[in-house]
Structure formats: structure tokens, C-alpha cells
N, C-alpha and C positions, 0 to 999 in steps of 0.2 A: 768629343765624348768617347773617343775610340778606346780609352783606357777601360771603360765599363766592360768591354767584351772579354777581358781576360779572367773575369770573375764568374763563378757560379752563383746565380742569384735566385732566391725564392722570396717573392714579395708577400709579406705577412699581413698586409693591410690594404685591401681594395674593396670598394663598394660596387656591387652589381647594380647598374642603373635600371630602374623600373619607373613606370608612369606615376605611381603614387609614392615617390621617393621621400627621403627624410627632409629634404629642403622644404617641400610643401608642408610637411607635418610640423616643422618648427615654426613656420610662418602663420599657421592657422590661428585665427582669433586675435592676432596682433592688430593694433590700431594702424590706420592707413599711413600716417606719418612715419611710424616705426618700420612698416614694410618698405616704404620708399627709401628710408635711410639704409636699411639692410641691402636693398638692391643697388644703391649707389656704392656702398662699401664693396659689394661683390664685384661690380664692374671695375672698380679700382683695382681689386686683387687680380682680375684677369689681365688688365693692362700692365700692372706692375710686373707680373710674371710672364708676360707675353704668351698667354694661353688663349687658344681660340674660344669663341663663344660656343656653349653647348648646343647640340642639335635641338631644334624646336620640338621635334617629335622623337620619342624613344621607341625603337622597334620592338617587336615581340622578343621575349626572353631567349628563344632559340637563336635568333639573329644576333643578339648581344653576346651570347656565349661564343658563337662562331667568330665574332669580331675580336673577342679576347684571346681565343686560340691563335688567331692571326697575329695578335700582339706578342704573344709568347714566342712565336716563331720569328717575328720581325726583330725583336730585341734580344733574342737568344736567352730568354728567361727559362729557368728550370720549372717554375711553378708559380701559382698565385693563390692567395687565400681570400675568398670573398667573405668578409665579416658581416655583411648584410647582403640579402639576395632577393630572388623572385619567388619566394616560398620554399618551404622545407622539402617538399616532394620534388620540385624541379631541381633544386640545388643538389639533392641526393643523387638524382640521375646524372647530373653533370659530373659529380665525383666519380661515379661508376664508369661513365663514358670516357673520361679523361683521367684515369687513375694515376695518381702521383704527379699530375700536372695541375689539377684543379682540386682545391680544398674549400669547404664551405662550413660556416659556423651557424649554429642555431641562433635565432634572434627573436625572443619572445618577451612580451611584457610580463614581468614577474609579478605584477600586481593584478593581473587578470585572474578570474576565479579558477580557471583550469590550467594555470601556468605550469604547475609541477607535472601534470599529465602530458602537456605539450612538449616540455623539455625532455621528459623520459622517452616520448615517442621519437623526437628528433635524434636523440643519442642512441637509443637501443634499436629502433626500427629503421630509421633513415640513415643511421650511422654517420651523422654529421661530425665534424672534426673538432668542435669546440663550441664555446658560447660567447656571444657578444652582447654587451648591455651598456647603458648609460647611468652612471652614478647620479647625475643631476636630474634624473627622471624617476628615481626610486622613491616610493612613498614612505617606506619604513627603513629603519637602520639595517645595515647588512647582517647583523646578528639576530634579527627577528626570526623566530622559529618557523614562520611560514616559508622562509627562503631556505631553511636548513637542508631539506631534501635535495635541492638543486646543488648546493655545495658538496653534499655527501656523494651524489652521483658523479659529479665531475672529478672529485678527488679519488673516488674508487677507480675510475677509468684513467686517471692522470691526464685528463684533457684540459687544454688551456681555457682559462676564463679571462676574456679581454674586456676591460672596463674603461670606458671613456670617463675621465675625471676632468675637472677644470671647466673653462669657458666652453660653451656649446653653441655652435652657429657662428656666423660672421658678425658684422657690425649690428648691434641691436639684439644679439643673442642672449642666452642665459648666463648671468654672472653671479647669481646668488641662489644658494640651495644648501640644505644641511649636508648633502652628500657631494659637495664640490671637491673636497680634498681627498687625495689618495689615502691619507691616514685613517679615514673612516672605515676602510676595509681591513684594518689591522686585526680585529677579532677573528675574522674569517681566515686571514693568512696565518694567524697563530694556531687556530684550531685545526687547520687542514694543511700540514706541511707538504703533503703530496700533491696539492692542487697548484699548478702553475698559474699565477695571476699576472697578466700582462697589462701594463698601463701605457697607452699610446700617446703620441705627440709630446713626449718628454714631460707629461703631466699637464700640458696646456694651461700654463699660468701658475701651477702649484709645484714648481720645480724643487724648492727646498723640502716640501713635504714628501715628494716622491723619493728624493735622496735619502731621507730619514727612514722611509718605509723599506727601501731597498737595502739599507744598512742593517735593518732589524730582521729581515726575512729573506732567506736564501731562495724561497720559491716565488719571489717577486721579480718580474722582468720589465724592461722598458722597450717600447718600440719608437722608432725615429720618425714616424710617418708625417707627411704633409709639409706645408710651407712653414709651419711653426711661427707664423707672423705675430703670435701672441707676445713674443719677446719684445715687441715695440712698446708694449704697455706695462712692462715691468719697471719697478722703481730703481733698478740697478742695471748696468749694461750686461747684455748677454749676446753671444753669437753662437752659431752652430758649432764652431770650433771649440769654444769653451764648454758647451754642453756635452759634446762628444767626449772631451777629455775628462770632465768630471764624472760622467756616466761610466767611463772606462775605469776610473779610479775606484768608484763606489760599487758598481755592479760586477766589474770584471768582464772579460771578453765573452763569457759563456751565458750572460743574461741580458744581452742587447740584441734587438732584432730590427732588421731593415723593413720599413714599410713605406709605400708611396702615397697612400690615401687617394689613389687614382679612383675615378668614378665615371666620368662621362666621355662620350665621343663628340667631336672628332679628336679631342686630345688623346684619349686612350691612356696608355701607360705614361705616367709623368716621369720621363727619363731624367729630367733636370734634377729631381730630388735625389735620385741615385748618384748622379755625378757630383752633386753638392756634398753628399755624405762621404763619398770616396775622397774628395778633395779635403774635407775636414779631418778625416782619419789620417791621410797622408801628411797633412799639415802638422799633426801632432806626433808624427813618427811612429804610428801604430804598425806593428809587424804584420806582414801579409797574412800569416796564418790566423791572426786574431781578427783581421778584417774579413777574412773568408768565413769565419764563424758567424759574424754579424750578418753577412749577406746571405748565408745559406745554412750552415751547419746547425745553428741553434734552432732555427725554424723547423728544419727537417726532424730534429730530435723531438721537439715538442709535438709534432704532428704524427710521430710514429712511437707512441709509448710502448714500453716493453719490447722495443726492437721491431715492432710491426706497425701496420697502419690500422687505426680503429675503423675507418670507413672503407 
């Protein structure tokens, strides 16, 4: 993996591990047989990718943050974006302490009664660098007027809105919901052209819909994060190489972002995903300057609207 070191890399998609993380949230309320199935699928994924088993106990957030700073140094990474974290106040302080190395997104349930106030606090007071949400968890359509103040705020600041579409969770996860497809955010993308909308994991099973959305809107981006094992359940053949090439043709080199979807220790930064992306780009003959945009330049630009940093 020595080739990785020649590139400047900003990881646009990392989850900050906490004790009440999203894995437990997704599993809550599921029947025991479903939980057992999900756990078997998860163990299979760890074995298939030769990843270590997550630590049984997650340390305090300050310790996790120090572990991530060590990872940045170990892998010579320029920065990391925590799309979920250990609370807005803590992540805000992490941004301040490690300026231009650590970025953090607000992550609020938009269907909570005080959602708009919380997002405004996160953006205006805590100066977080964007907003992360799940389409398959949203109770109402994206163009519902109760969400409109959030889109307006992010568009005004030109801060990225990262929305997970498609399958959610491992085996036994969510596969049916009115907001599964990236196309459901079309009204927001059309109404707010200054709002960068980032769809991670190549659309996580909704690849064709994402390509159409990216063709229609210049403010839509794709991130490459994770194992993208969802391609195994598509009705037609897909590989990372073909997805990188088609994304390059549709979005161009300025609207693709590298993300690892790293989350837990002792794995830490999932360097394998970076190596795989570099291999896929080289396989397709992508020019070095365009690959560098994907690995760093595009993320840096989105995180520094108007030439400066929001946080």
C-alpha cells in the first residue's frame, strides 16, 4: 500500500465511535432471530475483509479523539470528517483543538420537536462543518416545510448536506422506506443550487438513481465510502472499477469524494478502502490530478466555503 503515501488525503466519511452508537440503535426492537442473522452477517464481513473484531469497550470520547489523531499521523492523512460523533459540544471542541485536521458534522433527528433549533445551534454556535442524516429514517418527504429552515440554513452557509440513501445496516437492515432512493431529494437539490448534497456509498444499492440525480444537479456529489458490499445483491454485475468509471463520466472529477466509513478500533482508519479506490482509479487510467481532487481537493473545497473555514 506504499502508493497511498504519495497522495494528500482527506477522509470525508468517518464515524466517531461512542458507547450508544448507531449499530445498537439500528438493532433495537428487532426480533431475536433477526438480530442473530445480522450478527452472523457482520462476522462474515469482518472475516471477508480481514478486519479485527471491534474492542469490547469503547473508551471516553477524549481517548477516541487522541486515537484518531494518532491515526492521522500514522497514515499521513491531512484530515478526517466525523459525520457522526460524541455530541455537538464535544465535536465542536475537537474541531477547534485540531483545526483543519478534524471536521465534524451535526447529526440531529429532523423529526424531533426542536430539530431546527438544534441544527441552528450546531451550525451557528458550535460552528460544525456540515449536516449528516439518513433518508430511510425521515418521517416526511424532503420538501416538507418543517424541514425547509434546515435546507435554507445549510444553503446560505454553503455547507455540505450528507444523506445516506439506500440499504441501511448489515444483513437484516432496512431495505424498504419511502426515502430509500436519492431521487427523493430532487426537490431540495433543485430549490437550493448552492447547497452541496453528498450521497455516500455510491448510493448503497440505488446506483442508477444516484447517477440520474447527479446528471440533473451540479450540486450533487458522491462519496466512495465503505466496503460497498451491496453490489453483491444487485441484479446486474458491478465492481468498484466500473462504479468509479461511471461516476467519473457522470459527476466529473470535481464531484467525487473519498470516504473510508471507518468507525471502530483496533481497526482505526480502513486503509484498505483507500488502496482499493486508488487501484480502481488507476485501472481506469484516471489522471493523477483528477485522483488528487477526489482524495483531497474536493473535500477541502466543500469544508471551506467562500475560501475560508466555517468552523
